[in-house]
Structure formats: C-alpha cells, structure tokens
C-alpha positions in Angstrom: 9.2 -20.4 16.1 8.1 -22.8 13.2 4.6 -24.1 12.7 4.6 -26.2 9.9 6.7 -25.6 6.7 4.8 -22.0 5.9 5.0 -20.4 9.2 8.7 -19.6 10.0 9.6 -16.4 11.9 13.4 -17.2 11.3 12.7 -17.3 7.5 13.2 -13.6 6.9 16.4 -13.2 8.4 17.5 -16.5 6.9 16.3 -15.6 3.4 18.3 -12.1 3.9 21.5 -13.9 5.0 21.4 -16.3 2.1 21.0 -13.3 -0.2 24.0 -11.2 1.4 26.1 -14.4 1.3 25.2 -14.7 -2.5 25.5 -10.7 -3.3 27.1 -9.1 -0.7 25.5 -6.7 1.9 25.6 -3.4 -0.3 23.8 -5.2 -3.1 20.8 -6.6 -1.0 17.8 -4.6 0.4 15.6 -6.2 2.9 12.2 -4.2 3.1 9.4 -4.9 5.7 6.5 -3.0 6.9 6.9 0.4 8.8 6.3 0.2 12.6 3.3 2.4 12.1 1.5 -0.6 10.6 2.1 -2.5 13.9 0.8 0.4 15.9 -2.6 1.1 13.7 -3.5 -2.5 13.0 -2.4 -4.4 15.8 -1.9 -2.2 19.1 -4.5 0.1 18.8 -7.4 -2.1 18.3 -6.3 -3.8 21.3 -6.0 -0.6 23.4 -9.3 0.6 22.0 -11.1 -2.6 23.1 -9.7 -2.5 26.6 -10.4 1.2 27.1 -14.1 0.5 25.7 -14.5 -2.4 28.2 -13.1 -0.3 31.3 -15.3 2.5 30.5 -18.6 0.3 30.2 -17.3 -1.7 33.3 -17.0 1.6 35.2 -20.5 3.1 33.6 -22.4 0.0 34.9 -20.6 -0.4 38.3 -18.9 -3.7 37.5 -15.6 -2.6 39.0 -17.2 -1.2 42.1 -19.1 -4.4 42.9 -18.4 -8.2 42.6 -16.9 -8.0 39.0 -17.3 -11.5 37.9 -20.5 -12.0 39.5 -22.2 -8.9 37.9 -20.7 -9.6 34.4 -22.0 -13.2 34.3 -25.3 -12.3 35.3 -25.6 -9.8 32.7 -25.2 -12.7 30.1 -25.8 -10.5 26.8 -23.4 -7.9 27.7 -20.7 -10.7 28.6 -21.3 -12.4 25.4 -21.1 -9.2 23.2 -17.9 -8.0 24.7 -16.2 -11.6 24.5 -17.3 -11.9 20.8 -16.1 -8.4 20.2 -12.8 -9.1 21.7 -12.2 -12.6 19.9 -13.0 -10.7 16.7 -10.7 -7.9 17.2 -8.0 -10.3 18.6 -8.1 -12.7 15.6 -7.8 -9.5 13.2 -5.0 -8.3 15.1 -3.2 -11.8 15.2 -3.5 -11.8 11.4 -2.2 -8.3 11.0 0.6 -9.1 13.4 1.6 -12.1 11.0 1.5 -9.8 8.2 3.7 -7.4 10.1 6.1 -10.2 11.0 6.0 -12.4 7.9 5.7 -10.1 4.8 8.9 -8.9 3.5 10.7 -8.2 0.2 14.4 -9.2 -0.8 15.8 -7.2 -3.7 19.2 -8.3 -5.3 20.6 -7.2 -8.6 19.1 -10.3 -10.3 15.6 -10.8 -8.8 13.1 -9.1 -6.3 11.3 -11.4 -4.3 8.1 -10.6 -2.3 7.0 -13.1 0.5 3.2 -12.8 1.6 2.0 -14.8 4.5 -1.5 -15.2 4.0 -2.1 -17.3 7.3 -0.6 -19.9 9.4 -0.7 -22.4 6.6 -0.3 -20.4 3.4 2.7 -18.1 2.0 2.5 -16.7 -1.3 6.0 -15.8 -3.2 5.9 -13.5 -5.9 9.2 -12.9 -7.9 10.1 -10.6 -10.7 13.8 -10.5 -12.6 15.4 -7.1 -11.9 16.1 -6.5 -15.7 12.6 -6.8 -16.4 11.5 -3.8 -14.1 10.1 -0.8 -16.0 9.7 1.6 -13.3 9.2 2.1 -9.4 6.4 4.3 -8.4 6.1 5.9 -4.9 2.9 6.7 -3.5 2.4 9.1 -0.4 -1.2 10.3 -0.4 -2.1 11.3 3.0 -1.0 13.4 5.8 -0.4 10.4 8.1 2.1 9.2 5.2 3.8 12.4 5.2 3.9 12.8 9.0 5.3 9.3 9.6 7.6 9.2 6.4 6.1 5.9 4.8 4.3 5.3 1.9 3.6 2.7 -0.8 6.1 1.4 -3.4 4.8 -0.2 -6.8 7.3 -2.3 -8.8 6.0 -2.2 -12.3 7.7 -4.9 -14.7 7.2 -5.7 -18.4 4.2 -8.3 -19.1 1.5 -8.8 -21.5 -1.3 -8.9 -19.2 -2.8 -5.9 -16.8 -1.0 -5.9 -13.3 1.2 -8.9 -14.5 4.3 -9.1 -12.4 3.5 -5.9 -10.6 4.3 -5.8 -6.9 2.9 -3.1 -4.4 4.4 -2.9 -1.0 2.3 -0.9 1.4 3.6 0.7 4.9 7.2 1.4 3.6 9.4 3.5 5.7 11.2 6.2 3.8 9.7 5.1 0.4 11.2 7.7 -1.8 14.9 6.8 -0.6 13.9 3.0 -1.0 12.9 3.9 -4.3 16.4 5.3 -5.0 18.2 2.3 -3.7 16.2 0.0 -5.6 16.5 2.1 -8.9 20.7 1.9 -8.1 20.3 -2.2 -7.9 18.5 -2.1 -11.1 21.2 0.0 -12.6 23.9 -2.5 -11.5 21.6 -5.4 -12.9 21.4 -3.9 -16.3 25.0 -2.6 -16.6 
C-alpha cells in the first residue's frame, strides 16, 4: 500500500532487491525487528484491552442483559473505554508501522537505516561501511536471552558524540548478525 511518497509498504523489499541487483545476494544484509516486537507492542495491548473490557462487561452484567442499552446508559463507563481503546489503538498502529517499515540494509559500501516516524515522515540514516569502528551487541534481559534478540549499535568515526551511530533494537540473533556485518566490513576494507 502506498500513501503519499513516504508510506510505502513495498519500499523495504524494493530497496532490498535494488541492493541485491547491485552487490549480489551474499553481500547484502536485510534487517528488520524481531516478531517479538510485534507481539509485545501491537498484539498484547489489543488482547489486554479486549480481555479487560470483557471482564468489566461481565462484572457489570452487561453481557447478560441488553448490551448496548446498558453500556450507553452508563455514559462514563462507555467513554472511558472508548478513549482507552482509541489510545491503545493509535499507539498500536504506530508500533505496527514501526515494525513494518523500519528496516536496515547493509552492503559492502553503505549501511542504510530507514526509520518511519509516522505516516508522513521517514528518516534515513546512512554510514559508509569503511567508517565503521565497531558493532556492539547488547542483550540485557532474560527475555532477550529467551527469545534470542537484542540491540545492535553500529559505531562510526565522527567528531561529535553519537555522530553517525545507529542503534537497532529487537534484532533477531544479534550476535550472529554482528558477525555477518563484520564480514561485510572486512570485504569493504580489503
């Protein structure tokens, strides 16, 4: 689906195909967030609010009586849950956009991080591969160890603090991904 020029769900695969055409499939790494991100930040909030609404509906007897008449008669109850559902829905939508449209493409010449920050805005950060100083993996929690994901920080040369550094969160098999990135850096520098 394409809404304006910055919100294109086909862009990640198109950019990946362009990189493969230029460098070959063995010299391109395509990184997206782990599916656990989708579970934690999109699915679980919706399931949680739905379960909470069902429990409260049952506790108030709304599901055993006339549902719509009872809910609408208790206006405060209705509006609180409507607002809560909309807030969680909008937050879930933006997290889904992050999951779907935030990606990184790594080639022997450049690392490009695409960050969709809403429907109308996309930020693109690039670092030349030969300027990479190091790649740092951090898996700091029990969940990260259990589900095999972590954060990758790609550090580059720069005069300012945090200049050119890219941090990728919720990366599946982060240590193995670091090894693949370091291999591409070796190809670029040799």
